N, C-alpha and C positions, 0 to 999 in steps of 0.2 A: 494596126497597123498594117502596113503594106508588105507585100512578098519579099520585095527587096530589101524593105525596113529589118524584116526579121532575118532574112539571108546575111547582112551586113552587121547585126547583134549576133548572129552564132559565130562569125569568126573575126570578130572584133578582138579577141585576146591572142595573143601569142601561143599561149598553150594551146586551144582549141585548133590553130593551123598545125600546129606539131603534131596534133592527135590525127586530124584530118590527111596529113601527108603520110605519117608511119601507118597508114589503114589503107592508104591508097593502093598499096601493090599487094598486100597481105593481108590476113584477117589476124589479129591479136587478140587476146581474152585481157582481162583487167588488171590480172597481175604483170603479164611482158608489158601492157602501156606504161602503167606505175613505175616499173624499172628501166624502159627506155625513155621515159621521162624524166626520171629522178627526183620524183615526186613522194614524198614521203607519206602524206596524208590520204588515205583513202575517200575521206571526204572531200578532198580538195578536188581529187580526179572525179569524183563521182557528179561533184556541180558543174565541171567543166562538160561531163558526158551528156548530163542532161542539159546544159543549153543547146548543144549541138541535135540534140534529138527532139526538142520542142518544137 
């Protein structure tokens, strides 16, 4: 997969865009992100963070 295609895959979900936006100015830990995004499932947030990180 090309680098550009991989980048588009990483930001193709609204939650991942929100994560990147929240982390743009200040670091946040997992719990802070979870609360800011109003996500109840640890697995859901973990999934999105892994998608961004790969």
